[in-house]
C-alpha positions in Angstrom: -3.4 7.0 31.9 -0.1 6.0 33.5 3.5 7.2 33.6 4.6 3.7 32.7 5.0 3.3 29.0 4.6 -0.5 29.2 1.2 -0.2 30.9 0.1 2.3 28.3 1.2 0.2 25.3 -0.3 -3.0 26.8 -3.5 -1.1 27.5 -3.7 -0.1 23.8 -3.0 -3.7 22.7 -5.7 -4.9 25.2 -8.2 -2.5 23.7 -7.5 -3.7 20.2 -7.8 -7.3 21.2 -11.1 -6.5 23.0 -12.5 -4.8 19.9 -11.4 -7.5 17.5 -12.9 -10.2 19.8 -16.2 -8.4 20.2 -16.4 -7.7 16.4 -15.6 -11.3 15.6 -18.5 -12.6 17.7 -20.9 -9.8 16.6 -20.2 -10.3 12.9 -20.5 -14.1 12.8 -24.3 -14.2 12.7 -24.4 -11.3 10.1 -22.1 -13.0 7.5 -24.8 -13.9 5.0 -27.0 -10.8 5.4 -26.7 -7.8 3.1 -25.1 -4.6 4.4 -27.4 -1.8 5.5 -26.8 1.8 6.3 -25.8 0.7 9.8 -22.5 -0.9 8.6 -20.8 2.4 7.7 -22.3 4.2 10.7 -20.9 1.5 13.0 -17.5 1.6 11.3 -17.2 5.4 11.6 -18.5 5.3 15.2 -16.0 2.6 16.2 -13.2 4.5 14.4 -14.0 7.7 16.3 -14.2 5.8 19.6 -10.9 4.1 18.9 -9.1 7.4 18.0 -10.4 8.9 21.3 -9.2 5.9 23.3 -5.8 5.7 21.7 -5.4 9.5 22.1 -6.1 9.1 25.8 -3.7 6.1 26.1 -0.8 7.7 24.2 -1.2 11.4 24.7 -2.9 12.2 28.0 -0.1 11.7 30.4 2.6 13.1 28.1 0.4 16.2 27.6 0.0 16.6 31.4 3.8 16.4 31.8 4.3 18.9 29.0 1.8 21.4 30.5 3.6 21.0 33.9 6.8 22.1 32.1 8.4 18.6 32.0 8.9 18.7 28.3 11.8 16.2 28.1 10.0 13.7 30.4 6.8 14.1 28.3 8.6 13.4 25.0 10.4 10.5 26.6 7.2 8.9 27.9 5.5 9.3 24.5 8.4 7.9 22.5 8.8 4.9 24.9 5.1 4.2 24.7 5.0 4.2 20.9 8.3 2.2 20.8 6.9 -0.5 23.1 3.6 -0.6 21.1 5.6 -0.9 17.9 7.6 -3.8 19.4 4.3 -5.5 20.4 3.0 -5.0 16.9 6.2 -6.5 15.4 5.9 -9.5 17.7 2.3 -10.0 16.5 3.3 -9.7 12.9 6.1 -12.3 13.4 3.6 -14.7 15.0 1.1 -14.1 12.2 3.6 -14.7 9.4 5.2 -17.7 11.2 1.9 -19.5 11.2 2.0 -20.3 14.9 -1.5 -19.1 15.8 -4.1 -21.0 13.8 
């Protein structure tokens, strides 16, 4: 991805927002229909895709740096990315519990 932890964390958040938005619109017409075998298949497929995307966003660049022998820089990038993502998550939780978005 990027050596910028802000871009990495924002990309992870953007991916989550995209998935939630698409799922919201896809599920609306299916609300009153019974689940089929495709519900768990879809869930597990989406989970697998999401793990792969998040692994790429969080681990690819730090792993590259680690392989190049830049261990301290690799750990620093990973920790900053996770920290920024955690801060974004806290902001979203604060907004959720404050009742601002309706």
